[in-house]
C-alpha positions, -999 to +999 in steps of 0.1 A: -034+214-574-036+249-565-028+276-588+001+298-571-006+327-593-040+333-577-042+357-545-051+335-517-068+353-489-079+335-456-098+365-443-118+393-461-100+425-466-107+449-451-139+426-441-125+409-411-131+375-395-127+380-356-128+354-328-153+358-300-148+388-275-121+404-297-117+440-288-132+467-310-110+495-326-124+528-333-108+558-350-110+594-339-143+600-357-162+570-342-161+547-372-179+515-372-164+486-350-145+459-366-157+429-344-188+415-330-191+396-296-220+376-304-221+346-281-207+314-296-199+327-332-174+345-353-189+371-378-175+393-405-181+429-407-170+457-432-153+487-420-162+520-435-136+535-456-108+554-430-106+590-432-078+607-453-055+609-422-056+587-392-065+607-359-064+579-334-046+591-303-025+562-298-008+566-334+023+588-332+030+614-358+061+604-378+090+626-375+101+649-402+130+624-413+105+596-414+080+616-436+110+622-461+117+584-463+080+575-469+078+577-505+055+546-510+026+571-517+042+583-547+038+548-564+010+547-590-019+524-584-011+495-605+023+494-585+006+496-552-017+468-562+013+446-573+029+450-538-002+442-520-006+411-540+026+399-520+011+406-487-003+380-461-039+384-455-036+401-420-012+427-435-035+435-462-061+440-437-041+464-419-031+482-450-067+488-459-072+510-428-043+533-434-062+558-455-090+560-482-067+554-510-054+521-497-088+512-486-099+513-522-067+497-536-071+466-510-107+462-525-093+460-560-110+429-576-074+418-589-068+408-552-098+388-550-095+360-573-096+334-543-114+335-510-101+311-484-119+308-452-111+284-424-122+274-388-150+255-372-164+286-352-167+312-384-201+321-393-193+312-429-228+320-444-226+355-431-190+359-441-196+349-477-226+373-479-207+402-466-178+395-491-198+390-521-219+421-514-188+443-512-171+427-544-205+433-561-204+468-557-187+478-591-205+450-610-240+447-595-252+412-582-221+395-596-184+389-588-169+388-620-132+382-608-137+357-581-127+323-594-120+301-563-136+296-531-123+274-504-143+269-470-129+236-461-134+226-426-160+252-419-188+230-403-210+260-398-213+263-437-248+256-448-269+256-480-275+293-474-237+300-482-237+280-511-268+297-525-249+329-521-219+315-540-241+303-568-260+335-572-231+360-570-201+339-585-208+331-622-172+328-631-164+305-604-139+277-614-129+259-583-151+251-552-136+232-520-162+225-492-146+195-477-157+186-442-189+209-444-212+180-436-244+204-434-248+212-469-271+191-492-275+181-527-299+210-534-272+235-528-245+217-549-271+214-577-275+253-577-237+260-577-231+235-606-261+249-625-254+286-620-216+284-625-211+269-659-172+272-658-169+252-626-139+226-632-128+217-597-154+203-570-143+190-536-172+177-516-152+152-495-167+144-462-201+160-471-222+132-460-255+145-471-242+148-509-254+118-527-254+131-563-241+158-587-266+171-612-282+202-626-313+215-612-345+208-631-348+244-642-313+246-654-316+212-674-348+227-692-331+260-699-296+250-707-300+218-726-299+233-760-266+251-750-246+223-736-268+191-736-272+189-698-235+186-693-214+198-664-179+212-672-165+196-640-133+178-646-119+171-611-143+156-585-135+145-550-163+127-531-142+110-505-161+099-477-194+105-492-208+075-475-243+076-488-232+077-524-248+046-543-245+035-579-276+051-591-261+084-577-227+075-596-247+069-626-262+103-625-228+119-620-215+102-649-242+111-672-239+146-664-200+151-658-188+133-689-156+155-690-144+139-657-106+134-657-099+130-619-124+111-597-119+101-560-145+078-544-125+068-512-146+052-487-176+054-508-186+020-494-220+015-512-203+016-547-202-017-563-190-031-599-222-019-615-215+018-604-181+016-621-198+002-652-219+033-655-189+055-651-171+038-679-199+044-703-201+080-701-166+091-687-140+078-711-115+105-702-107+096-666-070+097-660-070+094-621-094+072-603-096+059-566-120+035-553-100+027-521-119+011-493-148+003-515-151-032-503-176-043-528-155-035-559-140-067-574-124-081-604-153-074-625-150-036-615-112-039-627-124-052-661-146-022-665-118+004-653-095-013-677-118+000-708-100+034-700-068+018-714-039+038-722-056+071-706-055+058-671-024+071-651-033+068-614-052+040-599-061+033-561-076+001-552-064-001-514-081-024-491-105-037-519-103-071-506-123-086-536-094-078-561-070-106-570-045-114-596-074-115-622-083-079-619-045-069-619-043-088-650-071-067-666-053-035-656-019-044-667-031-058-701-049-028-713-037+002-691+000-001-702+008+037-695-002+034-658+022+053-636+008+049-601-010+018-584-019+016-548-031-019-541-023-019-503-042-045-484-055-065-515-045-097-501-053-115-530-027-104-551+003-127-556+037-128-574+019-137-606-001-104-605+029-084-599+049-103-627+021-095-652+019-057-640+058-054-643+059-068-678+031-047-691+034-015-671+069-009-677+066+030-670+054+025-637+068+050-610+049+045-578+037+012-566+022+001-532+017-034-525+017-034-488+000-057-467-001-083-495+014-114-478+015-136-509+039-111-527+077-123-522+111-119-536+100-134-568+076-106-574+103-081-564+128-097-590+102-090-618+096-054-607+133-047-607+138-062-641+112-044-658+103-014-641+136+007-641+117+040-637+103+032-601+106+060-578+083+050-549+076+013-535+059+004-504+061-031-491+049-024-455+040-055-436+049-079-466+056-109-445+075-129-474+098-101-484+135-107-476+167-086-479+175-107-511+145-092-530+155-056-518+190-060-530+177-070-565+155-037-567+183-015-555+206-029-580+182-021-610+162+009-599+187+034-593+161+064-593+143+050-563+134+078-540+110+062-514+112+027-499+088+015-471+097-018-455+082-012-421+074-045-404+092-066-429+120-092-420+148-076-436+184-074-424+206-043-415+230-053-445+201-052-469+191-018-459+225-006-460+231-021-497+199-001-506+213+030-494+245+027-511+230+020-546+200+045-542+217+073-527+186+096-527+161+070-514+145+077-480+139+043-463+111+038-438+119+008-417+113-005-381+148-020-378+164-002-347+200-014-357+198+007-391+202+044-388 
């Protein structure tokens, strides 16, 4: 999902994130220190620009021969910036302390399209404030080049940090704050309201987030412009346990351009919430409702309204889904490529048969822990889904080596097969290996290696 063309930084440059009790470094003129030993926290501080020539007593002067070989300073600025774009964060930080010219080049906005901060002890709120303040020097109050902010796993992130992003980053396109459980709805509302280009939002594990919506002020001000709509296309709300049907209704009404939606372990979601979703969000390509135990076959009937647009569906451990729900999906979503139905114990060979005959372009299927699926279902898969690349049958008690041989004889492109805790012989596993040479077999048979 990440854009590899973007410059990814894990720490500011030359604003540094230092651990507790790190030693300070001073140049010969007594410039500001680069660390702070405040008890129990890590903070970010911006260095003052280095002098033209380093005078620290520990730095040895280069020999005449070394000076003759050091031609890097002859490169023009645009070439230096291109070189810097390949450096890891810590090296870029060091380069910023070489001289005044390198300091200025290290803060070139083109190197700061992405900010990435990680670590549970980092004072993220202060780090974001320091970074945005420095990046706003050339364009007062706004960071025009900053498009991606990733602060996943930073548990000290609070609403104050998100307010800073909302106020200073109007061109933000991607925000990931997964695992930051201290942020609330109000801060998220500010971000989506003040960053109209935001397309990718990951709030997984943010248990206080129960909805995605515009602020009231933004709704009044911006409704003539885009009809109270949010441009988010990718939304991950995995482990947002408090999300309910009403919140999903609000999300669907405001985020009508959604194409990727992940609601894993949103345990309060029911079929009614999925009905709201299908009314407004008709462009969804990928949907996950894994471990949403209240979703049933009626919810599958609603999801089936996506028809040929749906490519990815995860309904793992939704125990109320049976062959009836699978038939709805298979009948209308003929272009489905990925289905995860692990732990749906109500699925039988009949459901697999209907799926195989209607979704012939299926590439990945997980029907592990479905005890009612047997070799008969595998035969239907083998005779219809020739493009199958990944198949998981983990803990399928009714599967035998005969079913595996039928699959291997027809699905030559198989790349991954999971038969852990299945009663299959070594000969069957060897047969699979001979016919599907690129296949990685995950098994629990100690005799096969």
